[in-house]
N, CA, C and O atoms as a CHARMM CRD file, in Angstrom:
* protein
*
  380
    1    1 MET  N      0.54200  -0.91600  -0.03600 PROA 1      0.00000
    2    1 MET  CA    -0.17500  -0.12400  -0.16100 PROA 1      0.00000
    3    1 MET  C      0.79700   1.11400   0.11300 PROA 1      0.00000
    4    1 MET  O      0.47400   1.97000  -0.71100 PROA 1      0.00000
    5    2 GLU  N      1.88600   1.60500   0.93600 PROA 2      0.00000
    6    2 GLU  CA     2.92400   2.08200   0.86100 PROA 2      0.00000
    7    2 GLU  C      3.35900   2.90300  -0.63600 PROA 2      0.00000
    8    2 GLU  O      3.30500   4.10900  -0.87800 PROA 2      0.00000
    9    3 SER  N      3.87400   1.58200  -1.66500 PROA 3      0.00000
   10    3 SER  CA     4.34000   2.10100  -2.74500 PROA 3      0.00000
   11    3 SER  C      2.93200   2.77100  -3.72900 PROA 3      0.00000
   12    3 SER  O      3.23200   3.77600  -4.37300 PROA 3      0.00000
   13    4 ILE  N      1.58700   2.32200  -3.85600 PROA 4      0.00000
   14    4 ILE  CA     0.92200   2.92200  -3.99500 PROA 4      0.00000
   15    4 ILE  C      0.35900   4.45700  -3.78400 PROA 4      0.00000
   16    4 ILE  O     -0.09700   5.23800  -4.61800 PROA 4      0.00000
   17    5 SER  N      0.50700   4.56500  -2.72700 PROA 5      0.00000
   18    5 SER  CA     0.64700   6.14700  -1.74000 PROA 5      0.00000
   19    5 SER  C      1.80600   6.58400  -2.59500 PROA 5      0.00000
   20    5 SER  O      1.51600   7.43300  -3.43800 PROA 5      0.00000
   21    6 LEU  N      2.92100   6.22400  -2.56000 PROA 6      0.00000
   22    6 LEU  CA     3.73500   6.94300  -3.25300 PROA 6      0.00000
   23    6 LEU  C      3.93200   7.12200  -5.02400 PROA 6      0.00000
   24    6 LEU  O      4.46600   8.08800  -5.56800 PROA 6      0.00000
   25    7 LEU  N      3.43700   6.10200  -5.61200 PROA 7      0.00000
   26    7 LEU  CA     3.07800   6.09100  -6.92700 PROA 7      0.00000
   27    7 LEU  C      1.84500   7.37300  -7.26500 PROA 7      0.00000
   28    7 LEU  O      1.98100   8.09100  -8.25600 PROA 7      0.00000
   29    8 LEU  N      0.83900   7.51000  -6.45500 PROA 8      0.00000
   30    8 LEU  CA     0.04700   8.48000  -6.67500 PROA 8      0.00000
   31    8 LEU  C      0.38500   9.57300  -5.97800 PROA 8      0.00000
   32    8 LEU  O     -0.22500  10.55600  -6.39800 PROA 8      0.00000
   33    9 GLY  N      1.14600   9.81800  -5.03400 PROA 9      0.00000
   34    9 GLY  CA     1.94200  11.36800  -4.94000 PROA 9      0.00000
   35    9 GLY  C      2.55800  11.80500  -6.03500 PROA 9      0.00000
   36    9 GLY  O      2.31300  12.91700  -6.50200 PROA 9      0.00000
   37   10 GLU  N      3.46400  10.93500  -6.58500 PROA 10     0.00000
   38   10 GLU  CA     4.41900  11.20400  -7.47400 PROA 10     0.00000
   39   10 GLU  C      3.45300  11.55600  -8.85000 PROA 10     0.00000
   40   10 GLU  O      3.93700  12.44500  -9.55100 PROA 10     0.00000
   41   11 ALA  N      2.34300  11.06400  -9.26200 PROA 11     0.00000
   42   11 ALA  CA     1.31200  11.24500 -10.12100 PROA 11     0.00000
   43   11 ALA  C      0.59200  12.49800 -10.02100 PROA 11     0.00000
   44   11 ALA  O      0.16700  13.09800 -11.00700 PROA 11     0.00000
   45   12 LEU  N      0.45100  12.91000  -8.76200 PROA 12     0.00000
   46   12 LEU  CA    -0.63000  13.74300  -8.50800 PROA 12     0.00000
   47   12 LEU  C      0.14400  15.50000  -7.86000 PROA 12     0.00000
   48   12 LEU  O     -0.48500  16.50600  -7.52800 PROA 12     0.00000
   49   13 SER  N      1.82500  15.25800  -7.88500 PROA 13     0.00000
   50   13 SER  CA     2.31300  16.30200  -6.96100 PROA 13     0.00000
   51   13 SER  C      1.78600  17.35500  -8.44400 PROA 13     0.00000
   52   13 SER  O      1.56900  17.13600  -9.63600 PROA 13     0.00000
   53   14 PRO  N      1.74500  18.90600  -7.25800 PROA 14     0.00000
   54   14 PRO  CA     2.11500  19.16600  -5.38600 PROA 14     0.00000
   55   14 PRO  C      1.27900  18.99000  -4.65700 PROA 14     0.00000
   56   14 PRO  O      1.37000  19.73900  -3.68500 PROA 14     0.00000
   57   15 TYR  N      0.18900  18.12600  -4.62200 PROA 15     0.00000
   58   15 TYR  CA    -0.91500  17.49800  -3.88900 PROA 15     0.00000
   59   15 TYR  C     -0.63600  16.74900  -3.00300 PROA 15     0.00000
   60   15 TYR  O     -0.02200  15.73600  -3.33900 PROA 15     0.00000
   61   16 GLN  N     -0.93800  16.92000  -1.66600 PROA 16     0.00000
   62   16 GLN  CA    -0.18500  15.41800  -0.41600 PROA 16     0.00000
   63   16 GLN  C     -1.27100  14.79900  -1.31000 PROA 16     0.00000
   64   16 GLN  O     -2.22500  15.29400  -1.91100 PROA 16     0.00000
   65   17 VAL  N     -0.71900  13.32700  -1.17100 PROA 17     0.00000
   66   17 VAL  CA    -1.84600  12.24900  -1.03600 PROA 17     0.00000
   67   17 VAL  C     -1.95500  11.66300   0.16300 PROA 17     0.00000
   68   17 VAL  O     -0.88000  11.69000   0.76200 PROA 17     0.00000
   69   18 ARG  N     -2.95600  11.06200   0.84500 PROA 18     0.00000
   70   18 ARG  CA    -2.93100  10.21600   1.89700 PROA 18     0.00000
   71   18 ARG  C     -4.08900   9.15000   1.44400 PROA 18     0.00000
   72   18 ARG  O     -5.23400   9.37000   1.04700 PROA 18     0.00000
   73   19 LEU  N     -3.56700   8.22900   1.59300 PROA 19     0.00000
   74   19 LEU  CA    -4.92100   6.68000   1.46900 PROA 19     0.00000
   75   19 LEU  C     -4.88100   6.14700   3.10400 PROA 19     0.00000
   76   19 LEU  O     -3.92200   6.07100   3.87200 PROA 19     0.00000
   77   20 THR  N     -6.08300   5.86700   3.27400 PROA 20     0.00000
   78   20 THR  CA    -6.65900   4.70600   4.66200 PROA 20     0.00000
   79   20 THR  C     -7.82600   4.07100   4.41200 PROA 20     0.00000
   80   20 THR  O     -8.83000   4.23300   3.71900 PROA 20     0.00000
   81   21 PRO  N     -7.49100   3.48100   5.00400 PROA 21     0.00000
   82   21 PRO  CA    -8.33500   1.93600   4.60300 PROA 21     0.00000
   83   21 PRO  C     -9.74200   2.22800   5.13000 PROA 21     0.00000
   84   21 PRO  O     -9.96900   2.72200   6.23500 PROA 21     0.00000
   85   22 SER  N    -10.82700   1.80800   4.06600 PROA 22     0.00000
   86   22 SER  CA   -12.05900   2.64700   4.34400 PROA 22     0.00000
   87   22 SER  C    -13.25300   1.60000   4.08700 PROA 22     0.00000
   88   22 SER  O    -13.60900   1.30700   2.94600 PROA 22     0.00000
   89   23 GLY  N    -13.94200   0.97000   5.44500 PROA 23     0.00000
   90   23 GLY  CA   -14.75200   0.14000   4.91000 PROA 23     0.00000
   91   23 GLY  C    -14.65400  -1.67400   5.00300 PROA 23     0.00000
   92   23 GLY  O    -13.63500  -2.12400   4.47800 PROA 23     0.00000
   93   24 PRO  N    -15.28900  -2.36400   5.40900 PROA 24     0.00000
   94   24 PRO  CA   -14.59500  -4.23500   5.27500 PROA 24     0.00000
   95   24 PRO  C    -14.18900  -4.44900   4.15100 PROA 24     0.00000
   96   24 PRO  O    -13.05600  -4.92600   4.08400 PROA 24     0.00000
   97   25 GLN  N    -14.81700  -4.23000   3.06200 PROA 25     0.00000
   98   25 GLN  CA   -14.74800  -4.53500   1.56600 PROA 25     0.00000
   99   25 GLN  C    -13.05900  -4.18200   1.28700 PROA 25     0.00000
  100   25 GLN  O    -12.90300  -4.51300   0.11200 PROA 25     0.00000
  101   26 GLY  N    -12.02700  -3.78500   1.69400 PROA 26     0.00000
  102   26 GLY  CA   -10.91000  -3.51100   1.70100 PROA 26     0.00000
  103   26 GLY  C    -10.97500  -2.12900   0.59600 PROA 26     0.00000
  104   26 GLY  O    -10.42100  -2.11600  -0.50300 PROA 26     0.00000
  105   27 ALA  N    -11.62400  -1.22400   1.06400 PROA 27     0.00000
  106   27 ALA  CA   -12.12700   0.19200  -0.05300 PROA 27     0.00000
  107   27 ALA  C    -10.54800   1.27300   0.80600 PROA 27     0.00000
  108   27 ALA  O     -9.77600   1.23200   1.76300 PROA 27     0.00000
  109   28 CYS  N    -10.83200   1.94700  -0.16800 PROA 28     0.00000
  110   28 CYS  CA    -9.69300   2.49800   0.11100 PROA 28     0.00000
  111   28 CYS  C    -10.13800   4.43600  -0.12800 PROA 28     0.00000
  112   28 CYS  O    -10.71000   5.01400  -1.05200 PROA 28     0.00000
  113   29 LEU  N     -9.52200   4.96500   1.24000 PROA 29     0.00000
  114   29 LEU  CA   -10.05000   6.65700   1.07300 PROA 29     0.00000
  115   29 LEU  C     -8.58300   7.02200   0.05500 PROA 29     0.00000
  116   29 LEU  O     -7.48400   6.48800   0.20100 PROA 29     0.00000
  117   30 VAL  N     -8.97900   8.16900  -1.07100 PROA 30     0.00000
  118   30 VAL  CA    -7.80400   8.93700  -1.49700 PROA 30     0.00000
  119   30 VAL  C     -8.19400  10.08700  -1.23900 PROA 30     0.00000
  120   30 VAL  O     -9.27700  10.39700  -1.73400 PROA 30     0.00000
  121   31 THR  N     -7.47300  11.11900  -0.39100 PROA 31     0.00000
  122   31 THR  CA    -7.55800  12.29500   0.06100 PROA 31     0.00000
  123   31 THR  C     -6.04400  12.84500  -0.50200 PROA 31     0.00000
  124   31 THR  O     -4.90600  12.37700  -0.45100 PROA 31     0.00000
  125   32 LEU  N     -6.66000  14.13400  -1.08900 PROA 32     0.00000
  126   32 LEU  CA    -5.72100  15.03000  -2.38900 PROA 32     0.00000
  127   32 LEU  C     -6.07800  16.20200  -1.34200 PROA 32     0.00000
  128   32 LEU  O     -7.25400  16.41900  -1.05000 PROA 32     0.00000
  129   33 LYS  N     -4.71500  17.16300  -0.62900 PROA 33     0.00000
  130   33 LYS  CA    -4.95400  18.44100   0.23600 PROA 33     0.00000
  131   33 LYS  C     -3.80700  19.33300  -0.81000 PROA 33     0.00000
  132   33 LYS  O     -2.76600  18.85200  -1.25600 PROA 33     0.00000
  133   34 ASN  N     -4.21100  20.45300  -1.00100 PROA 34     0.00000
  134   34 ASN  CA    -3.28000  21.43600  -1.09300 PROA 34     0.00000
  135   34 ASN  C     -2.31500  21.76800  -0.35300 PROA 34     0.00000
  136   34 ASN  O     -2.34000  21.30300   0.78700 PROA 34     0.00000
  137   35 SER  N     -1.08800  22.72200  -0.75700 PROA 35     0.00000
  138   35 SER  CA    -0.45000  23.23000   0.19600 PROA 35     0.00000
  139   35 SER  C     -0.45100  23.80200   0.70900 PROA 35     0.00000
  140   35 SER  O      0.57300  24.42900   0.98100 PROA 35     0.00000
  141   36 THR  N     -1.95100  24.10900   1.40900 PROA 36     0.00000
  142   36 THR  CA    -2.25500  24.64400   2.66500 PROA 36     0.00000
  143   36 THR  C     -2.30600  23.84800   3.84200 PROA 36     0.00000
  144   36 THR  O     -1.87500  24.04400   4.97800 PROA 36     0.00000
  145   37 GLY  N     -2.99100  22.80900   3.26800 PROA 37     0.00000
  146   37 GLY  CA    -3.66800  21.39600   4.22600 PROA 37     0.00000
  147   37 GLY  C     -4.69800  21.59900   4.10500 PROA 37     0.00000
  148   37 GLY  O     -5.40800  21.23100   5.04100 PROA 37     0.00000
  149   38 ALA  N     -5.45500  22.35500   2.79800 PROA 38     0.00000
  150   38 ALA  CA    -7.14100  22.47700   2.52500 PROA 38     0.00000
  151   38 ALA  C     -7.40000  21.12200   1.67500 PROA 38     0.00000
  152   38 ALA  O     -6.66200  20.79600   0.74500 PROA 38     0.00000
  153   39 ILE  N     -8.68600  20.25800   2.14800 PROA 39     0.00000
  154   39 ILE  CA    -8.84200  18.83500   1.41000 PROA 39     0.00000
  155   39 ILE  C     -9.67900  19.48600   0.01600 PROA 39     0.00000
  156   39 ILE  O    -10.72000  20.13600   0.10800 PROA 39     0.00000
  157   40 VAL  N     -8.91600  19.12800  -1.39800 PROA 40     0.00000
  158   40 VAL  CA    -9.44800  19.24100  -2.62700 PROA 40     0.00000
  159   40 VAL  C    -10.57700  18.68600  -3.21100 PROA 40     0.00000
  160   40 VAL  O    -11.62700  19.11900  -3.68600 PROA 40     0.00000
  161   41 VAL  N     -9.67700  16.79900  -2.91200 PROA 41     0.00000
  162   41 VAL  CA   -10.58800  15.99500  -3.60000 PROA 41     0.00000
  163   41 VAL  C    -10.54800  14.82800  -2.36200 PROA 41     0.00000
  164   41 VAL  O     -9.52400  14.63400  -1.70700 PROA 41     0.00000
  165   42 GLU  N    -11.69400  14.15000  -2.15900 PROA 42     0.00000
  166   42 GLU  CA   -11.61000  13.10000  -1.32500 PROA 42     0.00000
  167   42 GLU  C    -12.74100  11.83800  -1.90100 PROA 42     0.00000
  168   42 GLU  O    -13.96500  11.88700  -2.02200 PROA 42     0.00000
  169   43 ARG  N    -11.86800  10.84300  -2.15600 PROA 43     0.00000
  170   43 ARG  CA   -12.93800   9.86000  -3.17200 PROA 43     0.00000
  171   43 ARG  C    -12.38500   8.59200  -2.53200 PROA 43     0.00000
  172   43 ARG  O    -11.26500   8.53700  -2.02400 PROA 43     0.00000
  173   44 GLU  N    -13.19100   7.64100  -2.58600 PROA 44     0.00000
  174   44 GLU  CA   -13.40500   6.08200  -2.03200 PROA 44     0.00000
  175   44 GLU  C    -12.83400   5.30500  -3.64300 PROA 44     0.00000
  176   44 GLU  O    -13.37100   5.51000  -4.73200 PROA 44     0.00000
  177   45 PHE  N    -11.88500   4.59400  -3.44800 PROA 45     0.00000
  178   45 PHE  CA   -11.77100   3.86000  -4.55000 PROA 45     0.00000
  179   45 PHE  C    -11.78100   1.86000  -3.74900 PROA 45     0.00000
  180   45 PHE  O    -11.54100   1.54700  -2.58300 PROA 45     0.00000
  181   46 ASN  N    -12.10000   1.04600  -4.77600 PROA 46     0.00000
  182   46 ASN  CA   -11.82900  -0.29500  -4.42700 PROA 46     0.00000
  183   46 ASN  C    -10.40000  -0.62900  -4.93700 PROA 46     0.00000
  184   46 ASN  O     -9.78300  -0.28200  -5.94400 PROA 46     0.00000
  185   47 GLN  N     -9.97100  -1.75100  -3.45500 PROA 47     0.00000
  186   47 GLN  CA    -8.25100  -2.24000  -3.49400 PROA 47     0.00000
  187   47 GLN  C     -7.71500  -1.99700  -4.81600 PROA 47     0.00000
  188   47 GLN  O     -7.06900  -1.06100  -5.28800 PROA 47     0.00000
  189   48 ALA  N     -8.30400  -3.46300  -5.45300 PROA 48     0.00000
  190   48 ALA  CA    -8.27000  -3.73700  -6.90900 PROA 48     0.00000
  191   48 ALA  C     -8.53100  -2.34100  -8.06700 PROA 48     0.00000
  192   48 ALA  O     -8.55000  -2.56200  -9.27700 PROA 48     0.00000
  193   49 GLN  N     -8.64200  -1.51100  -7.73700 PROA 49     0.00000
  194   49 GLN  CA    -8.06700   0.15700  -8.57200 PROA 49     0.00000
  195   49 GLN  C     -7.09400  -0.04300  -8.26700 PROA 49     0.00000
  196   49 GLN  O     -6.59600  -0.79200  -9.10700 PROA 49     0.00000
  197   50 LEU  N     -6.42200   0.17300  -7.51000 PROA 50     0.00000
  198   50 LEU  CA    -5.71200   0.65600  -7.06600 PROA 50     0.00000
  199   50 LEU  C     -3.83100  -0.16300  -7.63000 PROA 50     0.00000
  200   50 LEU  O     -2.81600   0.43800  -7.98500 PROA 50     0.00000
  201   51 THR  N     -4.08200  -1.68000  -7.47500 PROA 51     0.00000
  202   51 THR  CA    -3.49400  -2.58400  -7.42500 PROA 51     0.00000
  203   51 THR  C     -3.52200  -2.82900  -8.89400 PROA 51     0.00000
  204   51 THR  O     -2.38500  -3.16700  -9.22500 PROA 51     0.00000
  205   52 ASP  N     -4.32800  -2.80700  -9.92200 PROA 52     0.00000
  206   52 ASP  CA    -4.22000  -2.85600 -11.09300 PROA 52     0.00000
  207   52 ASP  C     -3.51800  -2.12400 -11.73300 PROA 52     0.00000
  208   52 ASP  O     -4.11800  -1.05300 -11.64000 PROA 52     0.00000
  209   53 LYS  N     -2.25900  -1.87600 -12.59600 PROA 53     0.00000
  210   53 LYS  CA    -1.63400  -0.82800 -13.31000 PROA 53     0.00000
  211   53 LYS  C     -2.92100   0.31300 -14.32600 PROA 53     0.00000
  212   53 LYS  O     -3.06100   1.52000 -14.52200 PROA 53     0.00000
  213   54 ARG  N     -3.58600  -0.89000 -14.70800 PROA 54     0.00000
  214   54 ARG  CA    -4.39600   0.02800 -16.15700 PROA 54     0.00000
  215   54 ARG  C     -5.53000   0.87100 -15.55800 PROA 54     0.00000
  216   54 ARG  O     -6.15900   1.74400 -16.15500 PROA 54     0.00000
  217   55 LEU  N     -5.73000   0.39200 -14.01900 PROA 55     0.00000
  218   55 LEU  CA    -7.05900   0.74400 -13.52300 PROA 55     0.00000
  219   55 LEU  C     -6.44000   1.93700 -12.80100 PROA 55     0.00000
  220   55 LEU  O     -7.06700   2.99600 -12.81000 PROA 55     0.00000
  221   56 LEU  N     -5.34700   1.86500 -12.22200 PROA 56     0.00000
  222   56 LEU  CA    -4.47000   2.85000 -11.60100 PROA 56     0.00000
  223   56 LEU  C     -4.42600   4.17800 -12.26000 PROA 56     0.00000
  224   56 LEU  O     -4.64400   5.25000 -11.69500 PROA 56     0.00000
  225   57 THR  N     -4.04700   3.96200 -13.82600 PROA 57     0.00000
  226   57 THR  CA    -4.01800   4.65800 -14.45000 PROA 57     0.00000
  227   57 THR  C     -5.09800   5.58500 -14.28500 PROA 57     0.00000
  228   57 THR  O     -4.86000   6.72400 -13.88200 PROA 57     0.00000
  229   58 ASP  N     -6.97500   4.98400 -14.72200 PROA 58     0.00000
  230   58 ASP  CA    -7.42900   5.36300 -14.36500 PROA 58     0.00000
  231   58 ASP  C     -8.03400   6.49000 -13.09700 PROA 58     0.00000
  232   58 ASP  O     -8.61600   7.57400 -13.15000 PROA 58     0.00000
  233   59 VAL  N     -7.61600   5.70900 -12.10400 PROA 59     0.00000
  234   59 VAL  CA    -8.02500   6.70500 -10.93600 PROA 59     0.00000
  235   59 VAL  C     -7.13400   7.61200 -10.97600 PROA 59     0.00000
  236   59 VAL  O     -7.72700   8.63800 -10.64300 PROA 59     0.00000
  237   60 VAL  N     -6.09800   7.85000 -11.17600 PROA 60     0.00000
  238   60 VAL  CA    -5.12300   8.97500 -11.35700 PROA 60     0.00000
  239   60 VAL  C     -5.61000  10.04500 -12.41700 PROA 60     0.00000
  240   60 VAL  O     -5.68600  11.22100 -12.06000 PROA 60     0.00000
  241   61 ASP  N     -5.96400   9.65500 -13.78800 PROA 61     0.00000
  242   61 ASP  CA    -6.53700  10.43000 -14.96400 PROA 61     0.00000
  243   61 ASP  C     -8.02500  10.79500 -14.32900 PROA 61     0.00000
  244   61 ASP  O     -8.69000  11.60900 -14.96800 PROA 61     0.00000
  245   62 GLY  N     -8.43800  10.39200 -13.44000 PROA 62     0.00000
  246   62 GLY  CA    -9.88500  10.76400 -12.91400 PROA 62     0.00000
  247   62 GLY  C    -10.05900  11.89100 -11.18300 PROA 62     0.00000
  248   62 GLY  O    -10.89700  12.63500 -10.67300 PROA 62     0.00000
  249   63 LEU  N     -8.82100  11.41300 -10.89700 PROA 63     0.00000
  250   63 LEU  CA    -8.33500  12.19700  -9.48800 PROA 63     0.00000
  251   63 LEU  C     -7.90400  13.94300 -10.07200 PROA 63     0.00000
  252   63 LEU  O     -7.92100  15.06000  -9.55600 PROA 63     0.00000
  253   64 HSD  N     -7.65800  13.55400 -10.98400 PROA 64     0.00000
  254   64 HSD  CA    -6.44300  15.08800 -11.65300 PROA 64     0.00000
  255   64 HSD  C     -7.75300  15.65700 -12.33700 PROA 64     0.00000
  256   64 HSD  O     -7.88200  16.87000 -12.16900 PROA 64     0.00000
  257   65 ARG  N     -8.63600  15.11400 -12.98500 PROA 65     0.00000
  258   65 ARG  CA    -9.89900  15.56800 -13.81500 PROA 65     0.00000
  259   65 ARG  C    -10.58400  16.16800 -12.48400 PROA 65     0.00000
  260   65 ARG  O    -10.59000  17.39900 -12.47700 PROA 65     0.00000
  261   66 ASP  N    -11.15700  15.55800 -11.36700 PROA 66     0.00000
  262   66 ASP  CA   -11.63300  16.15400 -10.47300 PROA 66     0.00000
  263   66 ASP  C    -10.35200  17.33900  -9.62500 PROA 66     0.00000
  264   66 ASP  O    -10.88900  18.39300  -9.28600 PROA 66     0.00000
  265   67 VAL  N     -9.47600  17.29100  -9.42900 PROA 67     0.00000
  266   67 VAL  CA    -8.71800  18.92100  -9.07300 PROA 67     0.00000
  267   67 VAL  C     -8.91600  19.45100 -10.17200 PROA 67     0.00000
  268   67 VAL  O     -7.83400  20.03400 -10.10000 PROA 67     0.00000
  269   68 LEU  N     -9.28800  19.76900 -11.08400 PROA 68     0.00000
  270   68 LEU  CA    -9.18800  20.70400 -11.93700 PROA 68     0.00000
  271   68 LEU  C    -10.91000  21.30200 -11.90500 PROA 68     0.00000
  272   68 LEU  O    -11.30600  22.42700 -12.21000 PROA 68     0.00000
  273   69 ILE  N    -11.48400  20.45400 -11.56400 PROA 69     0.00000
  274   69 ILE  CA   -13.21700  20.92500 -11.38400 PROA 69     0.00000
  275   69 ILE  C    -13.16100  21.17600 -10.21400 PROA 69     0.00000
  276   69 ILE  O    -13.95800  22.11100 -10.13500 PROA 69     0.00000
  277   70 ALA  N    -12.89000  21.05600  -9.51000 PROA 70     0.00000
  278   70 ALA  CA   -12.61800  21.53300  -7.66300 PROA 70     0.00000
  279   70 ALA  C    -12.00100  22.71500  -7.78200 PROA 70     0.00000
  280   70 ALA  O    -12.68600  23.62600  -7.31700 PROA 70     0.00000
  281   71 GLU  N    -10.82100  23.10500  -8.29000 PROA 71     0.00000
  282   71 GLU  CA   -10.00800  24.33900  -8.46000 PROA 71     0.00000
  283   71 GLU  C    -10.74900  25.48100  -9.50100 PROA 71     0.00000
  284   71 GLU  O    -10.26000  26.57700  -9.77700 PROA 71     0.00000
  285   72 GLY  N    -11.83600  25.03400  -9.92400 PROA 72     0.00000
  286   72 GLY  CA   -12.05900  25.78400 -11.41100 PROA 72     0.00000
  287   72 GLY  C    -11.84000  26.10200 -12.48300 PROA 72     0.00000
  288   72 GLY  O    -12.13100  27.10500 -13.13500 PROA 72     0.00000
  289   73 ARG  N    -11.18700  25.03000 -12.73400 PROA 73     0.00000
  290   73 ARG  CA   -10.18700  25.14400 -13.88600 PROA 73     0.00000
  291   73 ARG  C    -10.41100  24.58100 -15.08300 PROA 73     0.00000
  292   73 ARG  O     -9.66900  24.70800 -16.05800 PROA 73     0.00000
  293   74 LEU  N    -11.83700  23.69900 -15.03000 PROA 74     0.00000
  294   74 LEU  CA   -12.36400  23.16200 -15.86600 PROA 74     0.00000
  295   74 LEU  C    -13.57600  22.41600 -15.53800 PROA 74     0.00000
  296   74 LEU  O    -13.68400  21.53000 -14.69100 PROA 74     0.00000
  297   75 GLU  N    -14.68300  22.99100 -16.49300 PROA 75     0.00000
  298   75 GLU  CA   -16.43500  23.09100 -15.95700 PROA 75     0.00000
  299   75 GLU  C    -16.55400  21.92800 -16.40400 PROA 75     0.00000
  300   75 GLU  O    -15.98500  21.45100 -17.38600 PROA 75     0.00000
  301   76 PRO  N    -17.29000  21.43700 -15.70600 PROA 76     0.00000
  302   76 PRO  CA   -17.83900  19.38600 -16.35500 PROA 76     0.00000
  303   76 PRO  C    -18.44500  19.24100 -17.28500 PROA 76     0.00000
  304   76 PRO  O    -18.48900  18.22700 -17.98200 PROA 76     0.00000
  305   77 CYS  N    -19.27900  20.72600 -17.50800 PROA 77     0.00000
  306   77 CYS  CA   -19.53800  21.12800 -19.20700 PROA 77     0.00000
  307   77 CYS  C    -18.96800  20.84400 -20.47300 PROA 77     0.00000
  308   77 CYS  O    -19.48000  20.68100 -21.58100 PROA 77     0.00000
  309   78 VAL  N    -17.59700  20.81800 -20.00100 PROA 78     0.00000
  310   78 VAL  CA   -16.72800  21.09100 -20.81500 PROA 78     0.00000
  311   78 VAL  C    -16.43300  19.45800 -21.02000 PROA 78     0.00000
  312   78 VAL  O    -16.69100  18.90200 -22.08800 PROA 78     0.00000
  313   79 ILE  N    -15.98300  18.90200 -20.11500 PROA 79     0.00000
  314   79 ILE  CA   -16.07900  17.00000 -20.15700 PROA 79     0.00000
  315   79 ILE  C    -16.75400  16.65800 -20.72300 PROA 79     0.00000
  316   79 ILE  O    -16.33700  15.68200 -21.34700 PROA 79     0.00000
  317   80 ALA  N    -18.22200  17.02300 -21.04100 PROA 80     0.00000
  318   80 ALA  CA   -19.18800  16.30400 -21.51000 PROA 80     0.00000
  319   80 ALA  C    -18.89500  16.23300 -23.26400 PROA 80     0.00000
  320   80 ALA  O    -18.90800  15.23000 -23.97700 PROA 80     0.00000
  321   81 ALA  N    -18.56900  18.02800 -23.75000 PROA 81     0.00000
  322   81 ALA  CA   -18.29000  18.76400 -24.54100 PROA 81     0.00000
  323   81 ALA  C    -17.29100  17.59300 -25.56000 PROA 81     0.00000
  324   81 ALA  O    -17.58000  17.14400 -26.66900 PROA 81     0.00000
  325   82 LEU  N    -16.08300  17.33000 -24.73300 PROA 82     0.00000
  326   82 LEU  CA   -14.48300  16.50000 -24.92800 PROA 82     0.00000
  327   82 LEU  C    -15.84700  14.96400 -25.10800 PROA 82     0.00000
  328   82 LEU  O    -15.96000  14.47200 -26.23100 PROA 82     0.00000
  329   83 ARG  N    -16.25100  14.70200 -24.57300 PROA 83     0.00000
  330   83 ARG  CA   -16.51900  13.48900 -24.46000 PROA 83     0.00000
  331   83 ARG  C    -16.96100  12.96800 -26.02900 PROA 83     0.00000
  332   83 ARG  O    -16.31600  12.15000 -26.68600 PROA 83     0.00000
  333   84 ASN  N    -18.41100  13.74700 -26.53200 PROA 84     0.00000
  334   84 ASN  CA   -19.15600  14.07400 -27.48900 PROA 84     0.00000
  335   84 ASN  C    -17.98300  14.45800 -28.55400 PROA 84     0.00000
  336   84 ASN  O    -17.74900  13.59700 -29.40300 PROA 84     0.00000
  337   85 ALA  N    -17.44200  15.31400 -28.58500 PROA 85     0.00000
  338   85 ALA  CA   -16.83400  15.28600 -29.70400 PROA 85     0.00000
  339   85 ALA  C    -15.61000  13.93600 -30.33100 PROA 85     0.00000
  340   85 ALA  O    -15.43400  13.51100 -31.47300 PROA 85     0.00000
  341   86 ALA  N    -14.98900  13.59100 -29.10100 PROA 86     0.00000
  342   86 ALA  CA   -14.50400  11.99800 -29.64900 PROA 86     0.00000
  343   86 ALA  C    -15.06100  11.05600 -30.07800 PROA 86     0.00000
  344   86 ALA  O    -14.58000  10.03900 -30.57800 PROA 86     0.00000
  345   87 GLN  N    -16.72300  11.50500 -29.80900 PROA 87     0.00000
  346   87 GLN  CA   -17.37100   9.96700 -30.30300 PROA 87     0.00000
  347   87 GLN  C    -17.55900  10.59600 -31.27300 PROA 87     0.00000
  348   87 GLN  O    -18.18300   9.78800 -31.96000 PROA 87     0.00000
  349   88 GLY  N    -17.44000  11.77200 -32.03400 PROA 88     0.00000
  350   88 GLY  CA   -18.43500  12.07400 -33.24800 PROA 88     0.00000
  351   88 GLY  C    -19.72500  12.90500 -33.03300 PROA 88     0.00000
  352   88 GLY  O    -20.59200  13.13900 -33.87500 PROA 88     0.00000
  353   89 LYS  N    -19.68500  13.28200 -31.81500 PROA 89     0.00000
  354   89 LYS  CA   -21.04100  12.92600 -31.74700 PROA 89     0.00000
  355   89 LYS  C    -21.31900  15.08200 -31.97500 PROA 89     0.00000
  356   89 LYS  O    -20.40200  15.74200 -31.48500 PROA 89     0.00000
  357   90 PRO  N    -22.37200  15.82500 -32.58800 PROA 90     0.00000
  358   90 PRO  CA   -22.54300  16.78100 -32.72700 PROA 90     0.00000
  359   90 PRO  C    -23.13900  17.67300 -31.30900 PROA 90     0.00000
  360   90 PRO  O    -24.20400  17.40000 -30.75600 PROA 90     0.00000
  361   91 LEU  N    -22.14200  18.85200 -30.84600 PROA 91     0.00000
  362   91 LEU  CA   -23.13000  19.33200 -29.79600 PROA 91     0.00000
  363   91 LEU  C    -24.47000  19.72200 -30.15100 PROA 91     0.00000
  364   91 LEU  O    -24.70400  19.85000 -31.35300 PROA 91     0.00000
  365   92 ALA  N    -25.58800  19.97800 -29.14400 PROA 92     0.00000
  366   92 ALA  CA   -27.06600  20.44100 -28.99600 PROA 92     0.00000
  367   92 ALA  C    -26.22400  21.73200 -29.58500 PROA 92     0.00000
  368   92 ALA  O    -25.00500  21.90100 -29.58400 PROA 92     0.00000
  369   93 SER  N    -27.66900  22.91400 -30.28100 PROA 93     0.00000
  370   93 SER  CA   -27.15700  23.90000 -30.34300 PROA 93     0.00000
  371   93 SER  C    -27.92300  24.30600 -29.45300 PROA 93     0.00000
  372   93 SER  O    -28.85200  23.56900 -29.12300 PROA 93     0.00000
  373   94 ARG  N    -27.74200  25.67100 -28.77200 PROA 94     0.00000
  374   94 ARG  CA   -28.54400  26.20100 -27.56800 PROA 94     0.00000
  375   94 ARG  C    -29.36000  27.28000 -27.98200 PROA 94     0.00000
  376   94 ARG  O    -28.74900  28.28000 -28.36100 PROA 94     0.00000
  377   95 LYS  N    -30.69300  27.31900 -28.00000 PROA 95     0.00000
  378   95 LYS  CA   -31.54000  28.39700 -28.45300 PROA 95     0.00000
  379   95 LYS  C    -31.85700  29.36300 -27.49300 PROA 95     0.00000
  380   95 LYS  O    -32.57300  30.31800 -27.79100 PROA 95     0.00000
């Protein structure tokens, strides 16, 4: 678990990463704090998501996106627009 914490800390720098066991099913609570110690993002993940290399990449990508949203640097509607564009779907025009 310590190696996973180090990997997350490196991937999500400059945020402080803390992993704590959460629940009887082996879930883990991942907490990201900024330089002042304020919690920016807190999410619970299944143990399998943190031990499988591909799933861990998805976890890091998701946490990075959540940080951008929490800090106001990315709006959730932009994510939806990017997903639609990647799938080749046109956006509905607003009237």
